[in-house]
N, C-alpha and C positions, 0 to 999 in steps of 0.2 A: 617395604619389609626390611627390618633390619639385620644382619647377618648374626648367626650365632656360632659359638665355637666351644670344643671341648675344653680349651683354655681361654678363660673370661678376660685375660690379662692380653690377648693376642688378636691382632685384627686379622680377619680370615683373608685368604689370599688366591687369586685366580689367574692361571695362566690360559690367554686367548689364543689360539694359532690362527693365523691369517687374520690379524687384526689391524691392518693397515687402511682397510677400506670395507664397504658394503656390510654384510651380516656382523662380521668380526668386529669392526669398528664400532657399530651399534651395540654389540655385547659388551665390549669394553668399558663403554659409557655407561652402561646399564649397571655393570657390577661396580663400577666407581661409585655411581650415585647411590649404590645400596651399603657404601661403606667399605668395599673391599680394596685392598691394594692390589693392583693389576700388572701382570707382565704381559705387554703387547708383543707378540711374535710376529716376526716378518721374514720372509725369505731374502728378497733383494730391495725392496721398497722401502729403504730405509727413511727417505724424507716423509713419505706418506705416514710411516709409523710415529714419526716425530708428530705429525699433525695429529694423530690420534691421540699421544700423549697430552698434546695441548688441550684437548677437549674434556679431559678427565677431572672429576670433581676430587678434591681432597690431595694429599700428597704421598710420596714413596713409590709412586709408580715407575716401572721401568720397561726398556726396549730390548728383546732378545732376539738375536736372528738365528736362522738354521734352515736349511734345504731339505725338506722331507723327501725328496727325489732321491737324497743319499741314504743308504742302508743303514748308515751308523748315526744319523743325525739325532734321532729321538733321545737317548740317554743326555746328550751335550746340550739339548734345548733345556730338559729338565734340571739337570745340574747347575747350569748357568742361571736359572731363575731361582733355584734354590740358595745359591751361593748369595745371591744379593737381596732376595727376600727374606731368607732365613727358613722358610717353609712354604708348602704348597698345600692347599686345600681342595681347589677346584681345577679341573682341567676341563677346558672345551675345545674339542677337536672340530674346527672349522675349517682349517687351510686344505684347499683341494685344487685339481685342475678342473675346471669349469668348461662346459661346451661352448666352442667358438667356431667361426667360420673356417679358420687354419686347421682345427682338429677334428672335423667331421669325418666319421668313417662309415660310410654305407657298404654293406656286405656284397651288395651287387655291382659296385662301382670302384671299390679301391684296389690297389694292388696289394698284395700280402705284405709287402715291405710298408706300406701306409697303415696298413690294418694293425700289424705287429707294433709299429711305434706308438699308435695312438692306445692300444692296449698296455703297452710297457708303461707308457707315461702316466696315465690315468690310475692305473690300478697301484702302481708304486707309490704315489703319494696318496691318493685318495683313501685306501685300504692298508696297504704295507705299512707305509709310513707312520699313519695313525695308529697301526698296532703296535709298533715299536715305541712310539710315544706313550702310549698307554701303559706299556708295560714298565716303563721307566717311572712313570708317575705313581703307578700301583705300588712298585716295589718301595718308592719313598715314603708312603704312606705305611704300608706294611711294617718296613724297618722302625718306622718312628712310633709304632703303635697307636696311630690316630686314624679316625674316619675321615671321609671326604667323598667327594663326587666327580663322575666323569660324565660329560654330556657331550654327544657327538652330532654333528649336522649332517643328517641324511639328505633325502630328496623323494618327492613325491614320484620321481621318475622311477624309483626302485620298484614301485607297485605298478605303475600303469606302462611302463616300458619305455626305452629310447632308441628308437629304430635308427636315427641318424648319429647315435651316440652310444652304443651298446655297453662300451666299456665303462661309460660314466654310470649308466643304470646299473650294470652288475657290480660296479665297485661300491656304489650306494647300498645296494642290496646286501653285500657282503657286511658294509658297515652295521646296518641295521642286526644282521645276525650275530656279527661280534659283539656287539653291545649287550645282546641278550646272553650270549654265552659268559661274557665277563660279569654280567649281574649275578649270575648264580655262582660263579668262581670267586667273586670278591665279597659278596654278603656276609659272609663269617668273618670278615675283617672290618666290617661296618662302612663297606664304600659301596655307595649307589651308584649304577650305571644306567642311564638311559640315552635315547635318542630322539631327534626331531626331524621331522620330513616335512619340509617346507615346498610349497608350490611356487609359482613365478612369484619373484621378489622383485621390487623396484629398487635395486642396487645400481651403483654407477655402471656396473658392466652391462645392464641389461637396458639402460636408457635408450641406446640405438634402436633396440628392436621395439620398444614401447612408443617410441617417437615415430617409428616407420609405418609402413603399409600393415604390417602384421599387428599393429598394436591394438587395434579394436577387436580383433579375434581373440588375442591373448587376454584381455581384460574380460571379455565375454565368456570364458570358461568358468569363471566363478558366478554363481547366481548373484552376488553382490555387486558386479559389474565393475569389478577394479581387481589389482593385483595386491598381494601384501607389502608390506614394509620391512625393512631390516629390523625397527623398532619392536614390532609386533613379535616378531622371531626372537629377538634378544630378551623380551621380558617373560618369555616362556623358558627359555634356557635359565634365566636367573632362579625362575622357581623351581625348576627341575633340581638345581644345584644345591638347594637350600636343605637344611636338615629337617625341615617341616615336611618334604617331599621324597624322603628317603624310601617310603613305601611305594612310591612309583616305579622303584628300581626294575629294570626289565622292559619297560614301557618304550614304545615308539610313538611319539605324538604327532598327529597329522595337524600342520598348519598350512591350509590351502585354501582356506575359504569356501569348502564344499566343492572345489573345482574337481576333484576326483575322490569319489567315496568308495571304499572296498570293504570287503567282510572282515 
């Protein structure tokens, strides 16, 4: 699929947050392969972001840093990408604080201090930081008078629940709802807004679980007997960001291999 633009002389551009590894890296690679110029966002992993840049087809790609835990990072990330690329057409909200052994927060076990810290960290990055970034990106398009697309990476956990990581599940559910609200608000400006809800994905962060004692159980959650790949998620994101998929605005797309089916 070749990218299209309201300006045939301009190559479309995409800002991918959290693109130094995993789904974000695969998404950056997929957009570059489709002919986009890509802004690879990272928080602190500058070396990994440079590795991502080295994997991208074409030229003119950049790396841009910014910590979404900061309440003011969003506008700076967008303006930094625009200054160097000249414009932005697509935003992929992928950066997130994911579940780890260190940030597990069971309501039956944690102290209030541990509980509050987990909620603050996850919701700030996964929902509030993403909302601020989306505001800056949307205003860039509106002020430029151009259409575009926002695709946010949610989670299967928003639907089935995350009892060990309730802040993660709630934040991703909020991200789905935010995307649907923005789809309605931004449609008059020609901006489509969608989200994807991946199940378990074989990213670098999950390899320990997949290679450990829980690996077989995780793979058995899908009737396909495996987990998804970052590339499978990335291909769906690229399609949703294309002008051809604008009529999908407001959609949350499950990418979980039938591991969880909901109404």
